[in-house]
C-alpha positions as a Markdown table, in Angstrom:
| # | Residue | x | y | z |
|---|---|---|---|---|
| 1 | Met | 39.1 | -33.1 | 3.1 |
| 2 | Asn | 37.4 | -33.8 | -0.2 |
| 3 | Ser | 37.3 | -30.7 | -2.4 |
| 4 | Lys | 33.5 | -30.9 | -3.1 |
| 5 | Pro | 32.3 | -31.0 | 0.5 |
| 6 | Met | 34.9 | -28.3 | 1.3 |
| 7 | Arg | 33.6 | -26.1 | -1.5 |
| 8 | Ser | 30.0 | -26.7 | -0.4 |
| 9 | Phe | 30.8 | -25.8 | 3.2 |
| 10 | Val | 32.6 | -22.6 | 2.2 |
| 11 | Leu | 29.6 | -21.6 | -0.1 |
| 12 | Arg | 27.1 | -22.3 | 2.8 |
| 13 | Val | 29.2 | -20.1 | 5.2 |
| 14 | Leu | 29.3 | -17.3 | 2.6 |
| 15 | Tyr | 25.5 | -17.7 | 2.0 |
| 16 | Thr | 24.7 | -17.6 | 5.7 |
| 17 | Leu | 26.8 | -14.4 | 6.2 |
| 18 | Leu | 25.1 | -12.7 | 3.3 |
| 19 | Phe | 21.7 | -13.9 | 4.5 |
| 20 | Ile | 22.4 | -12.4 | 8.0 |
| 21 | Ile | 23.4 | -9.1 | 6.4 |
| 22 | Phe | 20.4 | -9.1 | 4.2 |
| 23 | Thr | 18.1 | -9.9 | 7.1 |
| 24 | Leu | 19.5 | -7.1 | 9.2 |
| 25 | Leu | 19.3 | -4.5 | 6.4 |
| 26 | Ser | 15.7 | -5.5 | 5.6 |
| 27 | Leu | 14.5 | -5.4 | 9.2 |
| 28 | Pro | 13.1 | -1.8 | 9.0 |
| 29 | Tyr | 11.1 | -2.6 | 5.9 |
| 30 | Tyr | 9.6 | -5.8 | 7.3 |
| 31 | Tyr | 8.9 | -4.1 | 10.7 |
| 32 | Val | 6.8 | -1.4 | 9.0 |
| 33 | Lys | 5.1 | -4.0 | 6.7 |
| 34 | Leu | 4.2 | -6.4 | 9.6 |
| 35 | Arg | 3.2 | -3.6 | 11.9 |
| 36 | Arg | 0.4 | -2.6 | 9.4 |
| 37 | Arg | -0.9 | -6.2 | 9.6 |
| 38 | Gly | -0.7 | -6.4 | 13.4 |
| 39 | Asn | 2.0 | -7.5 | 15.7 |
| 40 | Pro | 5.4 | -7.2 | 14.0 |
| 41 | Phe | 7.0 | -9.6 | 16.5 |
| 42 | Glu | 4.4 | -12.3 | 16.1 |
| 43 | Gly | 6.1 | -15.7 | 15.9 |
| 44 | Ile | 9.6 | -14.2 | 16.2 |
| 45 | Gly | 10.7 | -16.9 | 18.6 |
| 46 | Gln | 9.7 | -19.8 | 16.3 |
| 47 | Arg | 11.2 | -18.0 | 13.3 |
| 48 | Leu | 14.5 | -18.1 | 15.2 |
| 49 | Gly | 14.1 | -21.8 | 16.2 |
| 50 | Met | 13.2 | -21.1 | 19.8 |
| 51 | Tyr | 10.8 | -23.6 | 21.2 |
| 52 | Pro | 9.8 | -24.7 | 24.8 |
| 53 | Arg | 11.3 | -28.2 | 25.3 |
| 54 | Arg | 8.1 | -30.0 | 26.0 |
| 55 | Lys | 5.4 | -28.0 | 24.2 |
| 56 | Ile | 4.8 | -30.6 | 21.5 |
| 57 | Ser | 2.5 | -33.5 | 22.5 |
| 58 | His | 4.0 | -36.1 | 20.3 |
| 59 | Leu | 7.5 | -36.1 | 21.8 |
| 60 | Lys | 8.9 | -38.7 | 19.4 |
| 61 | Gly | 8.3 | -36.2 | 16.6 |
| 62 | Val | 5.8 | -35.8 | 13.8 |
| 63 | Asp | 5.3 | -38.0 | 10.7 |
| 64 | Leu | 5.1 | -35.1 | 8.3 |
| 65 | Trp | 6.4 | -31.6 | 8.2 |
| 66 | Ile | 4.5 | -29.6 | 5.6 |
| 67 | His | 5.3 | -26.0 | 4.7 |
| 68 | Gly | 3.4 | -23.4 | 2.7 |
| 69 | Val | 4.5 | -19.7 | 2.5 |
| 70 | Ser | 1.1 | -18.0 | 2.6 |
| 71 | Val | -2.6 | -18.5 | 2.0 |
| 72 | Gly | -2.4 | -20.0 | -1.5 |
| 73 | Glu | 0.3 | -22.6 | -0.5 |
| 74 | Val | -1.4 | -23.3 | 2.8 |
| 75 | Leu | -4.6 | -24.2 | 1.0 |
| 76 | Ile | -2.7 | -26.6 | -1.2 |
| 77 | Gly | -1.2 | -28.1 | 1.9 |
| 78 | Lys | -4.7 | -28.5 | 3.4 |
| 79 | Val | -5.8 | -30.4 | 0.3 |
| 80 | Ile | -2.9 | -32.8 | 0.7 |
| 81 | Leu | -3.7 | -33.3 | 4.4 |
| 82 | Lys | -7.4 | -33.9 | 3.8 |
| 83 | Glu | -6.6 | -36.6 | 1.3 |
| 84 | Leu | -3.8 | -38.0 | 3.5 |
| 85 | Trp | -6.0 | -38.4 | 6.5 |
| 86 | Lys | -8.5 | -40.3 | 4.4 |
| 87 | Ile | -5.7 | -42.9 | 3.9 |
| 88 | Asp | -4.5 | -42.8 | 7.5 |
| 89 | Pro | -6.3 | -40.6 | 10.1 |
| 90 | Glu | -3.5 | -41.1 | 12.7 |
| 91 | Ile | -0.7 | -39.3 | 10.7 |
| 92 | Lys | 0.7 | -36.5 | 12.9 |
| 93 | Val | 1.6 | -33.3 | 11.1 |
| 94 | Ala | 3.6 | -30.1 | 11.8 |
| 95 | Phe | 2.3 | -27.3 | 9.5 |
| 96 | Thr | 4.6 | -24.3 | 9.1 |
| 97 | Thr | 4.0 | -21.1 | 7.2 |
| 98 | Thr | 5.6 | -17.7 | 6.8 |
| 99 | Thr | 2.8 | -15.1 | 6.9 |
| 100 | Ser | 0.3 | -14.4 | 9.7 |
| 101 | Thr | -2.6 | -14.9 | 7.3 |
| 102 | Gly | -1.3 | -18.3 | 6.3 |
| 103 | Phe | -0.7 | -19.1 | 10.0 |
| 104 | Arg | -4.3 | -18.3 | 10.9 |
| 105 | Leu | -5.6 | -20.4 | 8.0 |
| 106 | Ala | -3.5 | -23.4 | 9.0 |
| 107 | Leu | -4.9 | -23.2 | 12.6 |
| 108 | Ser | -8.2 | -24.5 | 11.3 |
| 109 | Glu | -6.8 | -28.0 | 11.1 |
| 110 | Pro | -7.5 | -30.5 | 14.0 |
| 111 | Arg | -5.2 | -29.6 | 16.9 |
| 112 | Asp | -4.8 | -33.2 | 18.0 |
| 113 | Lys | -3.3 | -34.2 | 14.6 |
| 114 | Cys | -1.7 | -31.0 | 13.3 |
| 115 | Ser | 0.5 | -28.5 | 15.1 |
| 116 | Val | 1.0 | -25.1 | 13.5 |
| 117 | Tyr | 4.2 | -23.0 | 13.6 |
| 118 | Tyr | 6.1 | -20.3 | 11.8 |
| 119 | Phe | 8.8 | -21.4 | 9.4 |
| 120 | Pro | 12.4 | -20.8 | 10.7 |
| 121 | Leu | 14.6 | -18.2 | 9.0 |
| 122 | Asp | 17.4 | -19.9 | 7.1 |
| 123 | Phe | 20.0 | -19.5 | 9.8 |
| 124 | Pro | 21.8 | -22.9 | 10.5 |
| 125 | Trp | 21.0 | -22.7 | 14.3 |
| 126 | Ala | 17.3 | -21.9 | 13.8 |
| 127 | Val | 16.8 | -24.6 | 11.2 |
| 128 | Lys | 18.7 | -27.2 | 13.4 |
| 129 | Arg | 16.7 | -26.4 | 16.5 |
| 130 | Thr | 13.4 | -26.6 | 14.5 |
| 131 | Phe | 14.3 | -30.0 | 13.1 |
| 132 | Ser | 15.3 | -31.2 | 16.5 |
| 133 | Phe | 12.0 | -30.0 | 17.9 |
| 134 | Leu | 9.7 | -31.4 | 15.2 |
| 135 | Asn | 11.8 | -34.4 | 14.3 |
| 136 | Pro | 9.8 | -35.3 | 11.2 |
| 137 | Arg | 10.0 | -38.4 | 9.1 |
| 138 | Leu | 9.3 | -36.6 | 5.9 |
| 139 | Val | 9.2 | -32.9 | 4.7 |
| 140 | Val | 6.8 | -31.6 | 2.0 |
| 141 | Leu | 7.4 | -28.1 | 0.6 |
| 142 | Ile | 4.7 | -26.5 | -1.4 |
| 143 | Glu | 5.6 | -24.9 | -4.8 |
| 144 | Thr | 9.3 | -23.7 | -4.9 |
| 145 | Glu | 10.6 | -23.1 | -1.4 |
| 146 | Ile | 14.3 | -23.8 | -1.6 |
| 147 | Trp | 16.4 | -22.8 | 1.4 |
| 148 | Pro | 20.1 | -24.1 | 1.4 |
| 149 | Asn | 20.6 | -24.5 | 5.1 |
| 150 | Phe | 17.2 | -26.1 | 5.5 |
| 151 | Ile | 17.9 | -28.6 | 2.8 |
| 152 | Glu | 21.4 | -29.3 | 4.2 |
| 153 | Glu | 20.0 | -30.0 | 7.7 |
| 154 | Ser | 17.3 | -32.3 | 6.3 |
| 155 | Thr | 19.9 | -34.3 | 4.3 |
| 156 | Lys | 22.2 | -34.7 | 7.4 |
| 157 | Arg | 19.3 | -36.2 | 9.2 |
| 158 | Lys | 18.3 | -38.5 | 6.3 |
| 159 | Ile | 14.9 | -36.9 | 6.0 |
| 160 | Pro | 13.5 | -36.9 | 2.4 |
| 161 | Ile | 12.1 | -33.7 | 0.9 |
| 162 | Ile | 9.2 | -33.7 | -1.6 |
| 163 | Leu | 8.5 | -30.5 | -3.6 |
| 164 | Cys | 4.8 | -30.5 | -4.4 |
| 165 | Asn | 2.8 | -28.4 | -7.0 |
| 166 | Ala | 6.2 | -27.2 | -8.1 |
| 167 | Arg | 6.3 | -24.4 | -10.7 |
| 168 | Leu | 8.8 | -21.8 | -12.0 |
| 169 | Ser | 7.9 | -18.3 | -13.0 |
| 170 | Glu | 10.1 | -16.7 | -15.7 |
| 171 | Arg | 11.7 | -14.5 | -13.0 |
| 172 | Thr | 12.5 | -17.5 | -10.7 |
| 173 | Glu | 13.8 | -19.5 | -13.7 |
| 174 | Lys | 16.3 | -16.7 | -14.5 |
| 175 | Trp | 17.3 | -16.5 | -10.8 |
| 176 | Tyr | 18.0 | -20.3 | -10.6 |
| 177 | Lys | 20.0 | -20.2 | -13.9 |
| 178 | Phe | 22.1 | -17.3 | -12.7 |
| 179 | Phe | 22.9 | -19.0 | -9.3 |
| 180 | Ser | 23.0 | -22.6 | -10.7 |
| 181 | Trp | 26.7 | -22.9 | -9.6 |
| 182 | Phe | 25.6 | -22.4 | -6.0 |
| 183 | Met | 22.1 | -24.0 | -6.0 |
| 184 | Lys | 22.7 | -27.2 | -7.9 |
| 185 | Pro | 24.2 | -29.2 | -5.0 |
| 186 | Phe | 21.2 | -28.4 | -2.9 |
| 187 | Leu | 18.6 | -29.1 | -5.6 |
| 188 | Asn | 20.2 | -32.5 | -6.0 |
| 189 | Gln | 19.3 | -33.3 | -2.4 |
| 190 | Leu | 15.6 | -33.1 | -3.1 |
| 191 | Ser | 13.9 | -36.6 | -3.2 |
| 192 | Leu | 11.0 | -35.8 | -5.5 |
| 193 | Ile | 9.8 | -32.8 | -7.5 |
| 194 | Leu | 6.1 | -33.0 | -8.5 |
| 195 | Val | 5.5 | -30.4 | -11.2 |
| 196 | Thr | 2.2 | -28.9 | -12.4 |
| 197 | His | 2.7 | -29.4 | -16.2 |
| 198 | Glu | 4.7 | -31.4 | -18.7 |
| 199 | Ser | 6.4 | -28.2 | -20.0 |
| 200 | Glu | 7.7 | -27.6 | -16.4 |
| 201 | Thr | 9.6 | -30.9 | -16.4 |
| 202 | Glu | 12.2 | -29.7 | -18.9 |
| 203 | Arg | 12.4 | -26.2 | -17.3 |
| 204 | Phe | 13.1 | -27.6 | -13.9 |
| 205 | Ala | 15.8 | -29.9 | -15.3 |
| 206 | Arg | 17.3 | -27.0 | -17.2 |
| 207 | Val | 17.9 | -24.9 | -14.1 |
| 208 | Gly | 19.6 | -27.7 | -12.1 |
| 209 | Phe | 16.9 | -29.9 | -10.6 |
| 210 | Pro | 17.7 | -33.7 | -10.9 |
| 211 | Pro | 15.7 | -34.8 | -14.0 |
| 212 | Glu | 15.2 | -38.4 | -12.8 |
| 213 | Arg | 13.3 | -37.2 | -9.8 |
| 214 | Ile | 10.9 | -34.8 | -11.7 |
| 215 | Phe | 7.4 | -36.0 | -12.3 |
| 216 | Cys | 4.3 | -34.3 | -13.8 |
| 217 | Met | 1.3 | -34.4 | -11.5 |
| 218 | Gly | -0.8 | -31.5 | -12.7 |
| 219 | Ser | -1.9 | -28.4 | -10.9 |
| 220 | Met | -3.4 | -28.7 | -7.4 |
| 221 | Lys | -5.1 | -25.3 | -7.8 |
| 222 | Phe | -8.2 | -27.1 | -9.2 |
| 223 | Asp | -8.4 | -29.2 | -6.0 |
| 224 | Val | -8.0 | -26.0 | -3.9 |
| 225 | Ala | -11.0 | -24.4 | -5.6 |
| 226 | Asp | -13.0 | -27.6 | -4.9 |
| 227 | Tyr | -11.7 | -27.9 | -1.3 |
| 228 | Arg | -14.5 | -25.9 | 0.4 |
| 229 | Thr | -17.1 | -23.2 | -0.3 |
| 230 | Asp | -18.2 | -20.2 | 1.6 |
| 231 | Leu | -21.8 | -20.3 | 0.3 |
| 232 | Glu | -23.1 | -20.4 | 3.9 |
| 233 | Lys | -21.5 | -17.0 | 4.6 |
| 234 | Thr | -23.7 | -15.3 | 2.1 |
| 235 | Thr | -27.1 | -16.6 | 3.2 |
| 236 | Thr | -27.3 | -14.1 | 6.2 |
| 237 | Trp | -26.9 | -10.9 | 4.1 |
| 238 | Trp | -27.4 | -11.6 | 0.4 |
| 239 | Glu | -31.2 | -11.2 | 0.7 |
| 240 | Lys | -30.7 | -7.7 | 2.1 |
| 241 | Leu | -29.3 | -6.5 | -1.2 |
| 242 | Gly | -32.8 | -6.6 | -2.6 |
| 243 | Trp | -31.7 | -8.1 | -6.0 |
| 244 | Asp | -34.4 | -10.3 | -7.4 |
| 245 | Gln | -34.1 | -13.5 | -9.3 |
| 246 | Gly | -34.3 | -11.7 | -12.7 |
| 247 | Ser | -31.1 | -9.7 | -12.0 |
| 248 | Leu | -28.2 | -10.1 | -14.4 |
| 249 | Ile | -25.0 | -9.9 | -12.2 |
| 250 | Ile | -21.6 | -8.9 | -13.4 |
| 251 | Leu | -18.8 | -9.6 | -11.0 |
| 252 | Gly | -15.3 | -8.0 | -11.1 |
| 253 | Gly | -13.1 | -10.3 | -9.0 |
| 254 | Ser | -9.7 | -9.5 | -7.6 |
| 255 | Thr | -9.6 | -6.2 | -9.4 |
| 256 | His | -6.8 | -3.7 | -9.3 |
| 257 | Arg | -6.7 | 0.1 | -9.6 |
| 258 | Gly | -8.2 | 1.3 | -12.9 |
| 259 | Glu | -10.2 | -1.9 | -13.6 |
| 260 | Glu | -13.0 | -0.8 | -11.3 |
| 261 | Glu | -13.5 | 2.4 | -13.4 |
| 262 | Ile | -13.6 | 0.3 | -16.6 |
| 263 | Leu | -16.3 | -1.9 | -15.1 |
| 264 | Val | -18.3 | 1.1 | -13.7 |
| 265 | Lys | -18.3 | 2.9 | -17.1 |
| 266 | Ala | -19.4 | -0.2 | -19.0 |
| 267 | Phe | -22.1 | -0.9 | -16.4 |
| 268 | Ile | -23.5 | 2.6 | -16.7 |
| 269 | Arg | -23.7 | 2.4 | -20.5 |
| 270 | Leu | -25.2 | -1.1 | -20.6 |
| 271 | Lys | -27.7 | -0.5 | -17.8 |
| 272 | Gln | -29.6 | 1.9 | -20.0 |
| 273 | Lys | -30.6 | -1.1 | -22.2 |
| 274 | Trp | -30.7 | -3.7 | -19.5 |
| 275 | Pro | -32.2 | -2.2 | -16.3 |
| 276 | Asn | -31.9 | -5.5 | -14.5 |
| 277 | Leu | -28.1 | -5.3 | -14.6 |
| 278 | Arg | -26.2 | -5.5 | -11.3 |
| 279 | Leu | -22.5 | -5.1 | -10.5 |
| 280 | Ile | -20.3 | -6.6 | -7.8 |
| 281 | Leu | -16.8 | -5.0 | -7.3 |
| 282 | Ala | -14.4 | -7.2 | -5.3 |
| 283 | Pro | -11.0 | -5.6 | -5.2 |
| 284 | Arg | -7.9 | -7.7 | -4.6 |
| 285 | His | -7.1 | -5.5 | -1.6 |
| 286 | Ala | -10.2 | -4.9 | 0.5 |
| 287 | Glu | -8.7 | -1.8 | 2.0 |
| 288 | Arg | -9.3 | -0.1 | -1.4 |
| 289 | Ala | -13.1 | -0.3 | -0.9 |
| 290 | Arg | -13.6 | 3.3 | 0.2 |
| 291 | Glu | -11.6 | 4.5 | -2.8 |
| 292 | Ile | -13.8 | 2.5 | -5.1 |
| 293 | Lys | -16.9 | 3.9 | -3.4 |
| 294 | Ser | -15.7 | 7.5 | -4.0 |
| 295 | Leu | -15.2 | 6.5 | -7.7 |
| 296 | Cys | -18.8 | 5.3 | -8.0 |
| 297 | Leu | -20.1 | 8.5 | -6.3 |
| 298 | Asp | -18.1 | 10.5 | -8.8 |
| 299 | Tyr | -20.0 | 8.8 | -11.6 |
| 300 | Gly | -23.3 | 9.5 | -9.9 |
| 301 | Ile | -23.9 | 6.0 | -8.5 |
| 302 | Ser | -24.4 | 5.2 | -4.8 |
| 303 | Pro | -23.0 | 1.8 | -4.1 |
| 304 | Val | -23.5 | -0.3 | -1.0 |
| 305 | Met | -20.6 | -1.8 | 1.0 |
| 306 | Arg | -20.8 | -5.4 | 2.1 |
| 307 | Thr | -20.2 | -4.4 | 5.7 |
| 308 | Glu | -23.1 | -1.9 | 5.5 |
| 309 | Leu | -25.5 | -4.7 | 4.9 |
| 310 | Glu | -24.8 | -5.9 | 8.5 |
| 311 | Thr | -26.7 | -2.8 | 9.8 |
| 312 | Ile | -29.7 | -3.3 | 7.5 |
| 313 | Asn | -32.5 | -5.1 | 9.4 |
| 314 | Asp | -35.9 | -5.2 | 7.7 |
| 315 | Leu | -35.1 | -2.7 | 5.0 |
| 316 | Arg | -33.5 | -3.8 | 1.7 |
| 317 | Ser | -30.7 | -2.0 | -0.1 |
| 318 | Ser | -31.8 | -0.1 | -3.2 |
| 319 | Ser | -28.3 | 0.0 | -4.7 |
| 320 | Asp | -27.3 | -1.7 | -8.0 |
| 321 | Ile | -23.6 | -1.9 | -7.1 |
| 322 | Leu | -22.1 | -3.9 | -4.3 |
| 323 | Ile | -18.5 | -3.3 | -3.1 |
| 324 | Leu | -17.0 | -6.3 | -1.3 |
| 325 | Asp | -15.0 | -4.8 | 1.6 |
| 326 | Thr | -14.4 | -8.1 | 3.4 |
| 327 | Thr | -12.1 | -11.1 | 2.7 |
| 328 | Gly | -13.0 | -14.7 | 2.3 |
| 329 | Glu | -16.4 | -14.2 | 0.6 |
| 330 | Leu | -15.4 | -13.8 | -3.1 |
| 331 | Arg | -15.5 | -17.6 | -3.8 |
| 332 | Ala | -19.2 | -17.7 | -2.7 |
| 333 | Leu | -20.1 | -14.7 | -4.8 |
| 334 | Tyr | -18.9 | -16.4 | -8.0 |
| 335 | Glu | -21.9 | -18.7 | -7.6 |
| 336 | Lys | -24.2 | -15.6 | -7.6 |
| 337 | Ala | -22.8 | -14.0 | -10.8 |
| 338 | Asp | -23.7 | -14.5 | -14.4 |
| 339 | Leu | -20.6 | -13.0 | -15.9 |
| 340 | Val | -17.1 | -12.7 | -14.3 |
| 341 | Phe | -14.2 | -10.5 | -15.1 |
| 342 | Val | -11.0 | -11.5 | -13.3 |
| 343 | Gly | -8.7 | -8.6 | -12.5 |
| 344 | Lys | -5.0 | -7.7 | -12.6 |
| 345 | Ser | -5.2 | -8.5 | -16.3 |
| 346 | Leu | -6.2 | -5.2 | -17.9 |
| 347 | Thr | -4.6 | -2.3 | -16.1 |
| 348 | Ala | -2.0 | -4.4 | -14.2 |
| 349 | Lys | 0.2 | -7.3 | -15.2 |
| 350 | Gly | 0.3 | -10.9 | -13.9 |
| 351 | Gly | -3.4 | -11.8 | -13.7 |
| 352 | Gln | -5.3 | -13.5 | -10.9 |
| 353 | Asn | -6.6 | -17.0 | -10.4 |
| 354 | Phe | -9.9 | -17.6 | -12.3 |
| 355 | Ile | -10.3 | -21.3 | -11.4 |
| 356 | Glu | -12.9 | -20.6 | -8.7 |
| 357 | Ala | -15.1 | -18.8 | -11.4 |
| 358 | Ala | -14.6 | -21.9 | -13.6 |
| 359 | Arg | -15.7 | -24.1 | -10.7 |
| 360 | Ala | -18.9 | -22.1 | -10.5 |
| 361 | Gly | -19.5 | -22.6 | -14.2 |
| 362 | Lys | -19.5 | -18.9 | -15.2 |
| 363 | Ala | -18.6 | -17.1 | -18.3 |
| 364 | Ile | -15.1 | -15.6 | -17.7 |
| 365 | Leu | -13.5 | -12.5 | -19.2 |
| 366 | Val | -9.8 | -11.6 | -18.6 |
| 367 | Gly | -7.4 | -9.1 | -20.0 |
| 368 | Pro | -4.3 | -10.0 | -22.0 |
| 369 | Asn | -1.9 | -9.8 | -19.0 |
| 370 | Met | -2.0 | -13.3 | -17.6 |
| 371 | Gln | 1.7 | -13.8 | -17.1 |
| 372 | Asn | 1.4 | -15.5 | -13.7 |
| 373 | Phe | -1.0 | -18.1 | -15.0 |
| 374 | Lys | 0.3 | -18.9 | -18.5 |
| 375 | Leu | -0.3 | -22.6 | -18.5 |
| 376 | Leu | -3.8 | -22.4 | -17.0 |
| 377 | Phe | -4.6 | -19.5 | -19.3 |
| 378 | Lys | -3.6 | -21.5 | -22.4 |
| 379 | Leu | -5.5 | -24.5 | -21.2 |
| 380 | Phe | -8.8 | -22.6 | -20.9 |
| 381 | Leu | -8.2 | -20.5 | -24.0 |
| 382 | Asp | -7.6 | -23.7 | -26.1 |
| 383 | Cys | -10.9 | -25.1 | -24.8 |
| 384 | Glu | -12.7 | -21.8 | -25.5 |
| 385 | Ala | -13.6 | -21.7 | -21.8 |
| 386 | Leu | -12.8 | -18.0 | -21.4 |
| 387 | Thr | -12.8 | -14.7 | -23.4 |
| 388 | Val | -9.8 | -12.4 | -23.6 |
| 389 | Val | -10.3 | -8.6 | -24.0 |
| 390 | Lys | -7.6 | -6.4 | -25.3 |
| 391 | Asp | -8.5 | -3.1 | -23.8 |
| 392 | Glu | -11.4 | -1.0 | -22.3 |
| 393 | Ala | -13.3 | -0.7 | -25.6 |
| 394 | Asp | -12.9 | -4.4 | -26.3 |
| 395 | Phe | -14.1 | -5.3 | -22.8 |
| 396 | Ser | -17.2 | -3.2 | -23.1 |
| 397 | His | -18.0 | -4.7 | -26.6 |
| 398 | Lys | -17.5 | -8.3 | -25.5 |
| 399 | Leu | -19.4 | -7.8 | -22.3 |
| 400 | Gln | -22.3 | -6.5 | -24.3 |
| 401 | Glu | -22.2 | -9.5 | -26.6 |
| 402 | Leu | -22.3 | -12.0 | -23.7 |
| 403 | Ile | -25.2 | -10.1 | -22.1 |
| 404 | Glu | -27.1 | -10.2 | -25.4 |
| 405 | Asp | -26.4 | -13.8 | -26.1 |
| 406 | Glu | -27.5 | -15.9 | -23.1 |
| 407 | Lys | -26.9 | -19.2 | -24.9 |
| 408 | Ala | -23.2 | -18.2 | -25.7 |
| 409 | Arg | -22.8 | -17.1 | -22.1 |
| 410 | Lys | -24.0 | -20.3 | -20.6 |
| 411 | Met | -22.1 | -22.4 | -23.1 |
| 412 | Met | -18.8 | -20.7 | -22.1 |
| 413 | Gly | -19.7 | -21.4 | -18.4 |
| 414 | Ile | -20.3 | -25.1 | -19.2 |
| 415 | Lys | -16.9 | -25.3 | -21.0 |
| 416 | Ala | -15.2 | -23.7 | -18.0 |
| 417 | Lys | -16.8 | -26.1 | -15.6 |
| 418 | Thr | -15.9 | -29.1 | -17.9 |
| 419 | Val | -12.2 | -28.1 | -17.9 |
| 420 | Phe | -12.3 | -27.7 | -14.1 |
| 421 | Met | -13.8 | -31.1 | -13.5 |
| 422 | Lys | -11.3 | -32.8 | -15.8 |
| 423 | Asn | -8.4 | -31.5 | -13.8 |
| 424 | Ile | -9.3 | -32.2 | -10.2 |
| 425 | Gly | -7.8 | -35.2 | -8.4 |
| 426 | Val | -4.2 | -34.2 | -8.2 |
| 427 | Gly | -4.4 | -33.7 | -4.4 |
| 428 | Arg | -5.4 | -37.4 | -4.0 |
| 429 | Lys | -2.6 | -38.7 | -6.1 |
| 430 | Thr | -0.1 | -36.4 | -4.3 |
| 431 | Ala | -1.3 | -37.6 | -0.9 |
| 432 | Glu | -0.8 | -41.3 | -2.1 |
| 433 | Ile | 2.8 | -40.5 | -3.0 |
| 434 | Val | 3.4 | -38.8 | 0.4 |
| 435 | Tyr | 1.8 | -41.7 | 2.2 |
| 436 | Asn | 3.9 | -44.3 | 0.4 |
| 437 | Tyr | 7.1 | -42.3 | 1.2 |
| 438 | Leu | 6.1 | -42.1 | 4.9 |
| 439 | Glu | 5.6 | -45.9 | 4.9 |
| 440 | Tyr | 9.0 | -46.4 | 3.3 |
| 441 | Gln | 10.6 | -44.1 | 6.0 |
| 442 | Lys | 8.9 | -46.2 | 8.7 |
| 443 | Arg | 10.3 | -49.4 | 7.3 |
| 444 | Leu | 13.8 | -47.8 | 7.2 |
| 445 | Glu | 13.5 | -46.7 | 10.8 |
| 446 | Ala | 12.5 | -50.2 | 11.8 |
| 447 | Lys | 15.6 | -51.6 | 10.2 |
| 448 | Arg | 18.0 | -49.2 | 11.7 |
| 449 | Pro | 17.9 | -50.5 | 15.3 |
| 450 | Phe | 18.6 | -54.0 | 14.0 |
| 451 | Glu | 21.5 | -52.8 | 11.8 |
| 452 | Asn | 22.9 | -51.0 | 14.8 |
| 453 | Leu | 22.8 | -54.2 | 16.9 |
| 454 | Leu | 24.6 | -56.0 | 14.2 |
| 455 | Lys | 27.3 | -53.4 | 14.1 |
| 456 | Glu | 27.7 | -53.6 | 17.9 |
| 457 | Ala | 27.9 | -57.4 | 17.8 |
| 458 | Ser | 30.6 | -57.3 | 15.1 |
């Protein structure tokens, strides 16, 4: 046996054994975590590659298998599908995801064209059974989902894999460099890597991805923000707040512990001069809403919870602070705000996505800790489309400046919207590439029976 295939085989066996051990050891942790979110055994059969033989309606297989880990990646996948079905509405798709929230989101696609499943764990038997069940022509992985046994099975079946909206965090880059001796053979089996920025091209090549297959497409996060809006969700309850047209609304979006207190303190101070000031607190984790309500009460302010507005009939709320204790409505509230602070950037590290605020054309403030959005952060900063605050004092000062200067506030919102509009369209270009690859696969399949006949004849 050739030494390279033998080495690859041994490494995969070793990887699979370690993966099994890791899975068994982590079972208690994931059981507790999943139990908090609902049924811990949800999708367990599909994760192990166990499918009923004739459940799928298109028995010959699907055209495309698209995978996104959770909500963010699933939204990117939905953008690709939306554009792909504009080109060919008959394309059949299998959509897999890892989390229950991603699964529920993916279920909103048309059932006659898109089947939704949980992604298999990277056991050889689970991956093999899933490929046999779905039998796709092409696989699209969102962002950086690299699983050795999955890639090996796809290669065996001559099914191309495209990595879409690919990006590397600093942590992931270090991981790939450390394990490059193991990962490089699998990375070389990828057909295309579509990265989000020119700077990513070199980084991907540096950690072992084949440089000749790496292409810069831009970030699809802009297309995701433009994909849909939840404005219709606010119409039934927004009026119950009792906030008139003259209200000046500050929104703290995706905030983390400590940031709500900074917002509340600044709000109390500034409201003395601007009595029309209103505040929306939208924590990253809605379950923290009661904790934030207690915080407001400690400062002598009585807020109203979003869910409490459901019980208000003819009466209007008299509160100047709204706490969003629901999910899925933040995007619509950006449209209602005048100033937006995006969280996880002052008292926590990493940052949160501010593109939806840019889509709404709002003045955006963020803290200095935007490590997870470095390229987007730099893009907006270079265009003067957002304001960075160093700490609590700087936040309060710059917030006051923007409240005082309506012209500057609106100009910043216009710049943010301009940057946003210049960067949408990546979803359409990606869908065109996926479609062309599918057509190429169909032509190859059409040739294979003829080639097989020639072999038999000879």
